[in-house]
N, C-alpha and C positions, 0 to 999 in steps of 0.2 A: 393500226396494227402493222408493224414493220415486217418485211419479208422474212428476216431471221426468226422472229417470233412465230410467224405462220408456219415456217418449216419445222420448227421444234414441236409445235402443237400438232402438226400433221403427223410427224413421226410418232408422237405419243399416242395419237388416236388410231393409228393403223397398227394393229397388234398381230404379230405372228404367235399364236397361242402356244404352239409346241415348243418354241424357243424359251418360253417362260419356265420350263421344267428341264434344266440342263442335266441333272443327274440321270433322268430317264433317257434323254437324248444321247448320252454318252455310253449307254448300255445296249447290248444286243438283246432286244426283247422279242418274245413271241406271244401273240394274243390267242386266247382260246375262248370260245363262247359255248357254254354248256346250256343248250336251249331245250325247253320242254315245259309241259304243264305242271301244275302242282302235283305232288306225290309221284314224281317220275324218277326220283333219286339223283337229280342233277346236283343239288347242293351237298348231298351225302358224299357223292363222288369227289366233288371239289374239296370238301373238308378232309376227306381221306388222304388226298394228295398233299394237302397242307400239313397234316399231321406227320407225314413221312418225310417232309422236306427238312433240311438242316436248319433253315430259318424261314420265317414267313409272316405274312400279315393277313388278317381277316378284317374286311371293311363291312360294317353292318349298317343297315338303314335305321336301326333302332337301338337304343341303349340296352333294351331287353335282350336283343339278339346278340349284341356284343358280350353281354354278361353270360348268356347261356353257352355260347361257344368258347368263352374263356374257361368256364367250368368243364366243358366237354373235353377240351384239350388237356386240362389238368388230369382228368380221369383216365386219359390215354397215355399218361406218363410224360407229356410235354410240359415244359415250364414256360407259361406265357405271362405277359403283362397285360393290363387292362387300361385303356385310355379312352375316356369320353370327355365331353365338354364340362362335366361336373365332378369327375373323380379320376384318380390315377392310382392303380395298384401296380407298383413297379418292382420287379425282381431283378437284381443286378446281373444274375446269370441267365436271364430269360432268353430264349431263342425265337420266340414268337410274340406277336402283339395282336390282341383283339381290340378293335377300335370302332367308334362311330365314324362314318365315312368323312365327315367334316374335319376330323382330327388326324388325318393321314400325315405322316412325316415324309415330305417329298425328297429329303436328302439322305434317307436311310436305305441303303441298298440291301436287297433281300433276294431270296431264291424264288419264292412263290407269293403272289398276292391274289387273294380271292375277293372279288367285288360282287357282293350279293345283291339280288333284286335289281338288275341293271335296267329294267323297264322304268325305274324311278327317274331315269334321265329325262323323262317327260313331265316330271313334277314341276308345277308352275313356280314354286318357291325354292325347292331344294335341288332341282335337276342339275344345276351348275356343279354340285359336289361330285356327281357321277361323271360328268364331263371331265373335270379335273383329274379324277382317279384314273379314267381310261387313258387320258393323254399323259399323265405325269407319274403314275405308280412306278417307283424305282425297283422293279422286279424283273428277273429274267423270264419268268413265266407268269403272265397275267391271265387269271381265269375269271371270266364273267359268268354269272348264272342269271337266268331270267326267262321270260316268256317269249313266244315267237314274234310278238308284235314289235320287239326291240331289235330284231335281226337286221333289218335294213339300216337302222341307226348305227349299230355296231360296225357293219360293213363300211358305211360312209366314213366313220371316224378312222377306221383302220386304213382305208385308202388315203385319207388325208395325211396320216402319219407315215405312210409308206412301209408299214410293218406287216409281217405275215400273220394271217388270221386262220385258225382252224376251227371249224364249226362241228360240234359234237351234239347230235340230236338224241333226246331221251323221250321215251314213251311212258305214259301213265301206267302204273303197275296193276291197277284194277279199274274196272269200268265205272262210269257215272251214268245213272239212269234218271231221266225226268219222269216224275210221277204222272199217271194218266188223270188223276183227280186231285183236287185240292184237299187238304186236311185241316179242318177247323181246329182252333187252338184247344178246344175241349177234348180232342181225340189224340193229342200228341203222346208219344211214348218215350221211354228212357232212351238215351243216346241221341236225342234230337237237339240240334242247335237252332234256335229261333232268332231270325235276323230282323232287327229294327234299325232305324237310322237316326235316333236321337237318344240322348241320355234319359230324358223323361220317359220315352216309350220303353226303353230297356227296363227301367226301374218299375214302371207300371206293370209290365208283364211279369217281372220277378215277383211283385207283390201278389198278383193273382195266382201264379203257379206255385208259389211257396206254400200255399195251403194244402197242396197235394203232392209236391215233389220237393226234393232238395235241389236248390238252383244256384248255379254260378253265373256271374255276369262279367262281361268285358265291354268297355267303352273307352273312348279316347281320353276322357278327363281323368280316368284312374291312372295312377302312377305305374310305371313298368313293374315295380315290385308287387303291387297289389294285383295287377293283371296276371302276373306270373303265378301268384298264390291261388287266384281264382281258377286259372287254367289247370293248375296242379290238382286241385280238389276234384275237378271234372275228370281229369286223366286217371286219377286213382280210384274213381268210382265212389267218391264221397258225396258227389252230387249227381243227379240224374239228368238234369236239363241244363243247357247253356243258353243264355239270352245275351246277344251281342250285337254291336254295330259292325260296320265294315272294318273295325279294328281287328277283326278276326282274320282278315284277308292276308295278313303278312306275318310270317315268322313263328306261328304257333302250331305245333304238331299235336293234334287232339283226336281222340278216338270217337269221332262223330259218325254216326250211321246215316243220319238224314239231316239235311239243311232245309228249313222252311223259311221263306221270305214272308214277312207280315205285310209287306207293301212292295209295289214296283216303282216307287218314286223316292227321291231324296232331295234334300236341300243342299246345293253345292256351294253355298256361301254367297251366291248371287240370286238364285231363283230355285223354285221347286221344279224338278224335271224327272222324266222317266230314266230308269237305270239303263246304262249302256252295256254293250256286250262285254267289254273288258272288265267292268265292275262285277257283273253277274258271274262270269267265268272264273275270276280270281276268287270270289267268295265260295262259289259252288265247289271249287277244287278241294276245299277243306273236308268235304264229305268222303266217307269210305276210306279211312286211313289204312294203308297197307299193313297187313299183319293183324288187324283188328276186325275188318269187315271185307268180305269178298267183293261186295258191290257198294257203291255210295249212291244215295238218293237225293235228288233235288226237287223241291216242290214249293208250294205256297199255301197260305191259310185262306185264300180266297180264289175263286175261279178266274176272275179278271186278272189278278196278279200272276196266277199260274200261266195264263196264256202268254203274257209278256215275258215272264222269266224263261219259259220254254223257247220262245222265239229268239231272245237274246243269247241264251246258252248255245243255241245251234247256229248263231251268226258268227262270221269271222271277226276276230279281234281287229280293232282299228290300228293300222300300222303307224308307228311313231315316225314322224317326218322332221327334217330340219326346218329352220335353224335350231341348233341346240344352245342352251342358255349358258352364259359365262358371267361370272361376278367380278367386279373390280377388285384388284389386289390393293393392299395397303400402300405399296409403292406408287401405283397409279393414282390413288387418291391424293397422296402427298404431292406428286408432280403436278396434278391438275390444280391443286390448291395454290401452288406456287405460280403456275402459268396464268391462272385466272385471277390471281391476286385476291383471293377471297378466303374467309374462314367459315363460310356457310357450307355445311355438309349437304344441305338440301340442294343448293345450286350445283355443287359438284356432282352429286348423284344424277340429277336431271341432265346435266351436260354429258356425263358418261353414257347414260341410257340413250340419249338422242344422237350422239355423234360418234360413238365408238364403232370402229370397223375392224373386222377380223378377216384373216386370209383363208379361213376354211368355212365349213357349214355352221357358223356360230353367230350368235347375237347377244346383246346385253340382256341379263336376266331381269325378271320382274322385280321392281324395287318398291312396290307400294307399301309393304310393311316397314321397310327401312326409311322411306320418306316420312311415314307417320311418326316414327321415333325421332328422325333427324330434325323435324320441325320443333319438337320439344327441346332437343339438345342444343339447337342453335340459339335458344334463349339464354343459355348459360355462356355468356361471352368469354369467360375465362378458360373454358375447356379447350384443351389441345385437340387438333383435328384428328390425331391418332386415337385419342380416348373417345371422341365422338363416334368414330367409325366402329370401334369395338362395341360400344354401347348400342349402336343402331342395329347390331346383329344379335342382340340379346334374345333368348328364346322365351318370349312372353306373349300373353294374350291380353291386350289392353282392355278387353271387354270386362274383365274381372276387376272390380274396384279395389280389392285387396292387393292384387298384383300391380295394378297401376300405381296405387299409393306407395307401395314398396319400391317400385322403380324410381319414382320421383325422389324418395328418401335416399336411395342409393346414389342417384345422380348428384344430389346435394353433397353427399359425403365425399364423392370424388372431386367435385368442384372446390370444396373446402380443404381437400387433402387431409381429411379427418378419418381416423379409424372408425369403422362401422361394426358394432357388435351385432350378434343375432339373438333375438329373444322370441320364445315360443309363447303364443297367447291362447293356445287351445288346451283345454283340460283333457288330457288323454286318459285320465283315470276312469272317466265315464265313457260310455259309448254313444254314438249318434242315435237319436230317437226320431229325427225328421230328415227329410230330403235336404233341408237347408243346412242342418248340422253336418251332413255328409259332404255337401258341396263346399262348405267352408274348409273342411279338412282337406278335400281334394285340392282346393286352391292354395291352402297353406303349404302343401307339398310342392306345388309349382313355385311358390314364393321362395321356399327353401332351395329348390333347384336353381332358381335365378341367383340366389346368394352364392351357392356353390360354384356356379358358372363364373361369377364375378371373382370369387376367391381364387379360381384357377387363373384368371387373366390378371387380376390386380391383388395379389396376396398381401401386399403391404397395407392395404386399406381394409379389405374384407378378411379379418384376422381370425374369425370364429368358425373356420371350415369344419373342424372336428366336432364342435358343438352342434353346428347345423346338420351335419351328417347324422349324428346321433338322434337329433330331433326328428329328422325325416324318417328314421327307422321307427320311432315311437308313433308318429302320425300315421305311417303306413300300417302299423299293427292295429291302430285304432280303426282305420278304414276296413281292414281285413276282418277284424272281429265283429264290427258292426254289420257287415254284409253276411258273415258266416252265421252269426247268432240270430239274424233276422229281426233285430230289435228296431230297425228303422221303419218308421211309418212312411213307406215308399209311395203309397197311393195318395191321391188327393182326397179331401174330406169325403166321408161316408158315401160310398158308391155301392150299388148292387153289383152282381157279378159281371154282366156283359151288356153292351148295347148290341143291336142287330149288326151294326157296323163292326163292332169288335168281334162278333161271332164269325164274321167273314175275314177277320184279321186285318182289315184295312182301316181301322178307326183312327181318327185324328184328335181324340180327346174331347170331342163334342158329345156330351152325355144326355142330350134331350130325349133320345129314343130308347133310353135304358129300360131293360125288362129283367125279369127274374129267372131267366133260364139257368138252371143249376149246373154247376160244374160237376163232372163225374167224381165219384168218391175216390179217395186216395187208395190206390191199390197197394196191397202188401207186396213185398218184393217177389214172393213166389208166384203171385198172380201174373207177373209179366211173362212167365214161361207157360202159363196155363190158360191163356185167353182162348175163348171159344173161336172155332173156325168162322162162325157167322160174324163175329166182331171183326175179325181180320179181313173179311171179304168186303167190308164197307167201302174201302178205298183201293180200287184196283190199280195196278202198276204194270209197267212194261215187263218187269221181272218180279217174281214172288219171293223176294228175299227180305222183306221188311219185317 
């Protein structure tokens, strides 16, 4: 390797991140951090300022939030556009943009940019998008909203940029109280959100509770549209109970009086472990929505879980520390391909991850998902490196056979430069009758979302965007109606009501100790207001507002 080549490679591998965003660097920006717990009004204040601005951008962590704030701006007389990885609603005269954070336009100058949920900077896979937004948002006023554990991170990046930072602290509008005693599932009442940490557990609890209540569900595999509809039914009082995973922790404003954890453990993708303070606090903050309940309550369905939940809730959140994650740009990938004289994206990504150096508190992001996809893409020797890099960032879960097969088919279409139509294989005229039916529909929505994502990137090949969008609406309606009408056999084959373990709320699906303890009769609506004092005294709390 000659000296000139070494110097060129060294220059490429030593990156001054802030210089990668020239539009932002040529502006006089001021940073604001609106910091506070859930239900403190920080996001409301940020969005109010965005609405008053002549032009602005809202950057969302979820497509669901981008859509909700797009509609909120419209309701307030602002004309926005919507830009996500899968769709674009563009108005020629729009003054504002609501976007998922990955879709920010770094060349479009604006007055105000709101970066929501800034603590996501610590996310192992997506944190790089928040780093880019803080460093590169082309706005005179950059407002970040988030929790206190992100405060040090925001300060460090502001210091790196040499830009003024103003911190505005918000306090929660109503108190949260940890219950003194656990509440078994059989004793839950209207307005309760039951927290589980897997799709199977959520659907299991829905099946049991649906005999006595109207129930909404929220979990990650549901599309944003279905989650939104389920949340709406709970918010409007059409359902009594909400059963959810930690998908509830972000972005949904719901009139929850009490949050009950069914367990104090979760599988984090590597191992099963105890819940951490940040996780408990973020979920618990959804209880006691201001304007609906004077106090929010947090508890658990078992004594052991309640002890841990209470301890974590009263513990300080873990501070987010550097280094913060940065992802390779297309330009860096192309230059590395040229310097390394390789067409292997896998080699380039490994090289970037191992050798890239930054001038600030940054490091290369986790690339495990991209590596998994790049090894597949490298087998298609005719694919351009640019196409490989786009495809390696596809929003897919390769654990689903349906999505994995679709991904392979789409790669082949790109490889052959052949137009790829979309075809729907689910009969949406009928409704799901089993968990498997529902799962297939959920995965079909993800398959459609992948197609739409590709149609946005490569419209000349993925030409059926309109048809795919319409099909996604149909499949979402199929999922909504299946959950709403309770036609899905959500539980596994014939079980009695509860195991002893279930009665404590910490069951893991092992049914060997099942017994016939009956569920309480379904109360009439008026009974909720006429329960006996003795019934209410069974579960004491720090404050008698339950």
